[in-house]
C-alpha positions in Angstrom: 0.4 0.2 -0.1 1.6 3.6 -0.8 1.9 5.9 2.0 -0.1 9.2 2.3 2.7 11.4 1.5 3.0 9.3 -1.8 -0.5 9.8 -2.7 -0.3 13.6 -1.9 2.4 13.8 -4.7 0.7 11.8 -7.4 -2.0 14.5 -7.2 0.3 17.9 -7.6 0.5 17.8 -11.4 -3.2 17.3 -11.9 -3.7 19.9 -9.4 -1.4 22.3 -11.3 -3.0 21.5 -14.8 -6.3 22.2 -13.9 -5.2 25.8 -12.4 -3.8 26.2 -15.8 -6.8 25.1 -17.7 -8.8 27.7 -15.7 -6.2 30.7 -15.9 -6.3 30.0 -19.9 -9.8 30.3 -19.5 -10.2 32.8 -17.6 -8.1 34.9 -20.0 -9.9 34.2 -22.9 -13.4 34.1 -21.2 -12.1 38.0 -20.0 -10.6 39.1 -23.5 -14.0 37.7 -25.2 -16.1 39.7 -22.9 -13.8 42.8 -23.4 -14.3 42.6 -27.2 -18.2 42.4 -26.7 -17.9 45.1 -24.6 -16.4 46.9 -27.2 -18.5 45.6 -30.3 -21.8 47.1 -28.5 -20.4 50.5 -28.7 -22.1 52.6 -31.4 -20.6 52.2 -34.8 -20.0 54.7 -37.3 -19.0 54.2 -40.8 -16.5 56.4 -42.9 -18.8 57.3 -46.3 -18.4 59.6 -49.1 -19.0 63.0 -49.2 -18.6 66.6 -48.6 -16.9 68.0 -45.7 -17.1 72.4 -45.5 -15.5 74.6 -43.2 -17.9 77.5 -42.9 -18.9 81.1 -41.3 -22.8 81.3 -40.4 -24.7 84.8 -40.1 -28.5 85.6 -40.4 -29.3 88.1 -43.2 -32.9 89.1 -45.4 -33.3 89.3 -48.6 -34.0 92.4 -50.8 -34.0 92.5 -54.7 -30.5 93.4 -56.1 -32.3 96.4 -58.3 -35.4 98.4 -57.0 -37.0 102.0 -57.7 -39.2 103.6 -55.3 -42.0 105.4 -57.9 -42.8 108.4 -56.2 -44.7 112.0 -58.0 -42.5 115.1 -59.1 -45.3 117.4 -58.5 -48.5 117.8 -55.7 -52.0 116.9 -56.3 -54.8 114.4 -56.1 -54.1 110.9 -57.3 -57.1 110.2 -59.7 -56.0 107.1 -61.3 -54.0 103.7 -60.0 -53.4 101.2 -62.5 -51.6 99.2 -61.2 -51.8 96.7 -57.7 -48.9 94.7 -55.6 -47.8 91.7 -57.4 -48.3 93.0 -60.9 -45.9 93.2 -63.7 -45.3 95.9 -65.2 -43.2 97.2 -68.3 -40.7 100.0 -68.8 -42.9 103.3 -70.0 -46.2 101.9 -68.7 -48.5 104.4 -67.2 -49.0 103.4 -63.7 -50.9 106.7 -62.0 -52.1 109.9 -62.6 -52.4 113.1 -60.9 -55.4 115.2 -61.3 -53.8 117.9 -64.3 -56.8 120.5 -63.7 -54.4 123.2 -61.9 -51.3 122.6 -64.1 -53.6 122.8 -67.3 -54.7 126.2 -66.1 -51.3 127.1 -65.3 -49.9 126.2 -68.8 -52.8 128.4 -70.4 -52.1 131.1 -68.7 -48.2 131.4 -68.8 -48.9 130.8 -72.8 -51.4 133.5 -72.7 -48.5 136.0 -71.4 -46.0 134.2 -73.6 -48.8 135.4 -76.2 -48.9 139.0 -75.3 -44.7 139.6 -74.4 -44.5 138.5 -78.6 -47.2 140.9 -79.2 -45.3 143.4 -77.2 -42.1 143.0 -79.1 -43.9 143.0 -82.4 -45.5 146.7 -81.6 -41.7 148.0 -80.1 -40.6 146.3 -83.7 -42.8 148.5 -85.7 -42.1 151.9 -83.6 -38.2 151.1 -84.1 -38.7 150.7 -87.8 -40.9 154.1 -87.4 -38.2 155.8 -85.5 -35.3 154.8 -87.9 -37.0 156.0 -91.0 -37.6 159.1 -88.8 -33.6 159.4 -88.0 -32.7 158.7 -91.4 -34.6 161.6 -93.1 -33.8 164.0 -90.2 -30.2 163.1 -91.0 -31.0 164.2 -94.8 -32.9 167.3 -93.6 -29.8 168.3 -91.5 -28.1 168.6 -94.7 -29.8 171.5 -96.1 -30.3 173.3 -92.5 -34.3 171.9 -92.8 -34.0 170.8 -89.0 -31.8 171.3 -85.9 -29.1 169.4 -85.0 -30.9 168.6 -81.5 -33.7 167.3 -83.3 -31.5 164.6 -84.8 -29.9 163.9 -81.8 -33.5 163.3 -79.9 -34.4 161.0 -82.8 -31.2 159.0 -82.0 -31.9 158.6 -78.6 -35.4 157.3 -79.2 -34.2 154.7 -81.4 -31.6 153.5 -78.8 -34.3 153.2 -76.4 -36.8 151.5 -78.6 -33.8 148.8 -79.1 -33.2 148.4 -75.9 -36.9 147.9 -75.0 -36.9 145.2 -77.8 -33.9 143.3 -75.9 -36.0 143.5 -72.4 -39.2 142.1 -74.2 -37.3 139.5 -75.9 -35.8 138.5 -72.5 -39.1 138.5 -70.7 -39.8 135.9 -73.3 -37.3 133.6 -73.4 -38.1 133.6 -69.0 -42.2 133.0 -70.2 -40.8 130.3 -72.5 -38.9 128.9 -69.7 -42.0 128.8 -67.5 -44.2 127.5 -70.4 -41.8 124.6 -70.5 -41.9 124.0 -66.8 -45.6 123.7 -66.9 -46.0 121.7 -69.6 -43.3 119.1 -67.9 -45.6 119.3 -64.7 -48.6 118.4 -66.7 -46.5 115.5 -67.9 -45.6 114.9 -64.5 -49.2 114.5 -63.6 -49.0 111.3 -65.7 -46.1 108.6 -63.9 -44.8 105.9 -65.9 -42.8 103.2 -64.9 -38.9 103.8 -65.0 -38.3 100.3 -65.1 -39.1 96.6 -66.1 -40.1 94.6 -63.1 -42.8 93.8 -60.7 -45.0 96.2 -58.1 -43.7 95.0 -54.7 -45.4 97.6 -53.0 -48.0 100.1 -52.8 -48.1 103.2 -50.2 -50.7 105.5 -52.1 -54.2 105.0 -52.7 -57.0 106.8 -55.2 -58.2 110.2 -54.2 -55.5 110.8 -51.7 -53.7 113.9 -52.2 -49.6 113.7 -52.4 -47.5 116.8 -51.7 -44.4 116.7 -53.4 -42.9 120.3 -52.1 -39.9 119.0 -49.8 -40.0 115.4 -51.0 -41.3 113.4 -53.7 -44.0 111.2 -52.0 -43.5 107.4 -53.0 -46.3 105.8 -54.7 -45.2 102.1 -55.6 -42.1 100.1 -55.6 -41.1 98.4 -58.7 -38.3 95.3 -58.5 -36.4 93.1 -60.3 -37.3 89.4 -58.5 -35.2 87.9 -61.1 -31.7 88.6 -58.9 -32.0 88.9 -55.4 -29.8 90.2 -52.7 -29.0 88.8 -49.6 -28.0 91.3 -46.9 -26.2 89.3 -44.3 -25.1 90.5 -40.8 -21.5 89.3 -40.2 -19.8 89.6 -36.6 -16.7 91.5 -36.7 -15.2 88.2 -35.4 -15.8 86.8 -38.6 -15.7 89.5 -41.1 -12.0 89.5 -41.6 -12.5 85.2 -43.0 -14.7 86.5 -45.7 -13.9 87.7 -49.0 -15.5 89.1 -52.7 -15.7 86.3 -54.9 -16.2 84.0 -52.0 -18.8 81.4 -52.4 -22.1 80.9 -50.1 -25.0 79.3 -50.1 -28.4 80.0 -47.5 -31.5 78.8 -46.1 -35.0 80.1 -45.4 -37.4 79.6 -43.2 -39.9 78.4 -45.3 -37.7 75.8 -47.0 -35.2 74.4 -44.1 -34.0 71.6 -47.1 -33.5 73.8 -50.2 -30.2 75.4 -50.4 -29.5 78.7 -52.7 -26.2 79.3 -54.0 -24.4 82.5 -54.6 -21.1 84.4 -54.6 -20.3 87.4 -52.1 -20.1 90.5 -54.5 -19.6 93.0 -51.4 -18.8 93.8 -47.8 -19.9 97.1 -46.7 -16.9 99.1 -44.5 -19.8 100.8 -42.5 -21.0 98.6 -39.7 -24.2 98.5 -37.7 -24.1 98.2 -34.0 -26.6 96.2 -32.3 -27.1 96.0 -28.4 -23.0 97.2 -28.6 -22.8 93.9 -31.4 -20.6 95.5 -34.1 -21.9 93.9 -37.5 -20.9 94.4 -41.0 -23.4 93.5 -44.0 -21.9 91.1 -47.1 -24.1 91.2 -50.0 -24.6 87.8 -51.9 -26.2 87.6 -55.3 -28.3 85.0 -56.3 -30.4 83.8 -59.2 -34.2 83.5 -58.5 -35.7 82.1 -61.7 -38.3 79.9 -59.9 -39.6 83.1 -57.8 -39.5 81.4 -54.9 -37.2 84.0 -53.0 -39.2 87.1 -51.9 -38.1 90.4 -50.2 -37.4 90.3 -46.6 -37.5 86.7 -46.2 -35.0 85.8 -43.4 -32.6 83.7 -44.1 -29.7 81.4 -42.9 -26.1 82.3 -44.2 -23.1 79.9 -44.6 -19.6 81.2 -46.2 -17.7 78.5 -47.5 -14.1 79.1 -46.1 -13.1 75.5 -47.1 -14.7 72.7 -49.1 -13.5 68.6 -50.0 -16.0 66.9 -52.3 -16.0 63.2 -53.0 -13.7 62.4 -50.1 -14.1 59.7 -47.6 -15.6 61.3 -44.2 -15.7 60.2 -40.5 -17.8 62.1 -37.4 -15.2 63.8 -35.9 -16.5 62.5 -32.2 -15.6 59.1 -33.5 -12.0 60.0 -33.0 -9.4 60.7 -30.1 -6.8 63.5 -30.9 -3.1 62.7 -30.7 -1.4 64.7 -27.9 1.1 67.2 -29.4 0.3 66.0 -33.2 -2.4 68.1 -34.5 -4.2 66.7 -37.3 -3.4 63.3 -36.1 -6.2 61.2 -34.2 -6.6 57.6 -33.0 -9.5 55.5 -34.1 -10.8 52.3 -33.4 -11.7 50.2 -36.8 -13.6 46.8 -36.3 -12.2 44.1 -38.8 -14.3 41.1 -39.0 -14.7 40.1 -35.4 -11.6 41.9 -34.0 -10.7 45.7 -32.7 -7.7 47.2 -34.5 -6.1 51.0 -33.4 -5.4 53.0 -36.4 -3.6 56.6 -36.8 -5.6 58.7 -38.7 -4.7 62.1 -40.5 -7.5 64.4 -41.3 -7.9 67.1 -43.6 -10.8 70.0 -43.8 -12.7 69.4 -40.5 -15.8 71.1 -38.7 -17.6 71.0 -35.4 -19.3 67.4 -36.8 -17.4 65.8 -39.0 -13.7 65.5 -41.0 -12.2 64.6 -44.2 -10.0 61.6 -43.9 -6.7 61.4 -45.6 -4.9 58.5 -44.3 -5.9 55.9 -42.1 -9.3 54.8 -42.7 -11.2 54.6 -46.0 -14.3 54.7 -47.5 -16.8 51.5 -45.9 -14.3 51.4 -42.7 -16.9 50.8 -39.6 -15.4 52.9 -36.3 -16.1 52.4 -33.0 -17.4 55.2 -31.0 -14.5 55.7 -28.3 -15.3 54.7 -24.9 -14.5 58.1 -23.1 -16.8 59.9 -25.3 -19.5 57.3 -24.5 -18.8 57.8 -20.8 -19.3 61.7 -21.2 -22.6 61.2 -23.0 -23.8 59.1 -19.9 -22.7 61.5 -17.6 -24.5 64.1 -19.6 -27.6 61.9 -20.0 -27.3 61.2 -16.0 -29.3 63.7 -13.5 -26.8 65.4 -11.2 -27.3 65.8 -7.6 -29.6 68.0 -6.9 -30.8 68.2 -10.5 -34.8 68.2 -11.5 -35.7 65.2 -12.9 
């Protein structure tokens, strides 16, 4: 019979084998558990797309070309031939002011002109008679039939008549200018469209009396809605990053999914201060063939500083920055059943996504970083004392 000590010695290798197998199983089970937990993290796929770095601003729409049509004479507005929304051609009659006063004024000044011309004709006749008398007296003076004093008086009379004619001619020129002014004012009682476009506003009604003594009262506004201009309010911190000729696009409140594109035409140097905020106007022209854009629409503008098209794109939250290396990140890529860590170099990036230049390719599945998930969970977990 073997002794008890020899039996214990025989069990030692078996015990060591069991411990080793348990350790190996624990190691693999723990590794599989970690991989399984990693694979359960949210995943994002690298896709091909466009990345933009933009500056945003708010603004409003106005027609690029418009004119406020006013009256150059005062009076009662007798007829309005257009209304808001009407399309008008250049030279089309759009309004009439009562012409009664201006017609009467024209007739009066024309009569005054006729009177002055009649006076000139009478003075010319008197001048011819005086010149004949002067010529006869000069002949008689040679035979001492008249005195030298009589000849001198006749010469003075001719000179006065000539001066009177010149004065009358000056009055006639003034009267003719007055008549021309009266005719122009009478013509101003009929108001014509100075350009082709759409009536976008109307500020007068038939029967209203307009007073053009100091300023020209506005009747309608005509605008060309074929080209609109965005008046964007750019903060002073961003205005130095914007240049004329830069591409830009915008959306409207009514069509948030429709993008309208244009080019920056001008940046006005004079700012507008609103609640101690300095804002500069950037003007962007955009075609409006469909007539979807209307005056005073509110828009959100995106000035494109950089753009990369048809490139691999990854959400920026899926990358972990490499300390001290600008533009280089770490990413965890799911390859089959295993997780692979890669160094990623990015190009153009904004707040949400980045252009991939190396380290990832289209179709790669990237796991969201555990730190980002923990931060997201912390944001979802109410703090002590917070209201649920």
